[in-house]
N, C-alpha and C positions, 0 to 999 in steps of 0.2 A: 149610742153613747157619744156625747158631744166631745169634740177635740178642743183643746185650749188654743186660743188665737196664736200663741207663740209658736206652736208646732205646725200651724197651717201654712202651707205654701201652695200657690196655685199656678197653673199655666206655665208661662215661660220661665218664671223663677224656679219652679220645681224641676223643669226640664234641665236647667243649668245647675241644679243642686244647690241653689242659693236661698238664703232667707232675705226678706225685705231689708233694704239698706237702712241702717240706723245712723242717722245724722248725729254728729257730736256738737255740743254747744260751741258756737263761734266758728264752726267749720266753714271754710270757703266753698261756695257752690261750684260744682264740677272740678273738684280737685283731683289729684292723681288716683286716690282710692275710689272715688265715685266713677271716674272714667274707666278704671279697671273693672269695676263691678258691671258696668254696662257692656264693656267689651266681652266679658265672659258670657253674659246673657245672649248677646247677638251671635257670638261664635257657636254657642250650643244650639241656638235656633237654626242657624244656617246649616249646621251639621245634620240636624234632624231632618230638615227639608231635603237636603241632598240624599240622605238615606231613603226617603220616600220616593224620590225620583228613580234611584237605583232599583228599588223594590218594584216599581211600576214597570220598568224596562224588563226585568226578569219575569214578572208576572205575565206581561204581554207575550214575551217569547215562549214561555212555558204553556200558556193557555191558548195560543193562536192555533186554531184548528179550522180546517175547511169543512164546515158542517154541510152535509148534503141538504138538510132541511132548511129552507129559507127563513123560517121563523127563528130557529136556533142561531143561524148566521146573523140575522138582524139583531137579535138580543145581544150577542157577543159584540157586534159592531157598536151598538149603543153603549154598552158597558165600557168599551175601550175609549169611545168618544168622551164620555164623562170623565174617565181617568185622565185623559190627555188635557181636557180643559182645566181640571184641577191642577195638574202639573204645570200648565202654562201660567196659571195664577201664582203658583209657588215659585216658578222661575223668575217672574217679575218681582216677587217679594225678596228672593235671594239677591237680586240686583239692588233693591232698596236697602237691604241689610248691609251689603258691601259698601254702598254709598255712605251709610251711617257710620260704619267702621272707619271709613276714610275721614269723616268729620271728626271722629274721636282722635285719630292720629294727628289731625291738623289743629286740634284743640279748639274746634268750632262746634262742639256738640252741646246740646241742652238748652239752647237759646232759640227763641222764636225767629223764624226766617222773615216774618212780616214786621214785627214790632221790636224785636231784640230783647224782650224780657225773658226771664228764666221760665222754662217750660215746667219744671218741677220734677222732683225725684219720683213721686208716686205715679204721675201721669206717664213718665218715661218707663217705669217698671211695667205699667199696664200696656203701653204701646211704645216699645223702644225705638221705633223708627219715626216717631212723631217729630215733625219739624215746625209745628206751630203750637202756640199756647192755646188753651181752651177757648178763650175769647175770640182770637183771630180765626180759629178753625170753625167756631160756631158762625161767625160772620160770613166766612167763605161758603159754608153750607147753605146759609140763608140766601146769599147771592146766587148760588148755583140753582137752588129751587126756583128763584124768581126768573132766572134765565131759561130754565127748561119748562117752566109752568107746571112743575110737579106738585 
């Protein structure tokens, strides 16, 4: 049974319990309401990531066992290794979220770090930590591929 688009919220917006931001006619870009919208999104995301970190710590404490069987021990070590790599990526993401929240506080959020144009509400809802517009990000990725030969 298909849902109406008005009721669909995905990913980070759903996590924050928010609907996509509806811009009003003549509304200034990155006004107080928009900054507050993104602040709520980022804080909900950071909170969820911190809960994951706590869950991992408790899981590893609860599941840590000294298996006599080397295969069982190796499987557990591999599982823990994967969890720790994931948490490390999330830790880095938390730092990026905190940097973005700081940009909101300094009223420096929503504009491309490279060219200064508006990043755009929809792009920021999809990736709230984006610090480049689509064009600059695309160019940066092309340059990176050329440098790495990928």
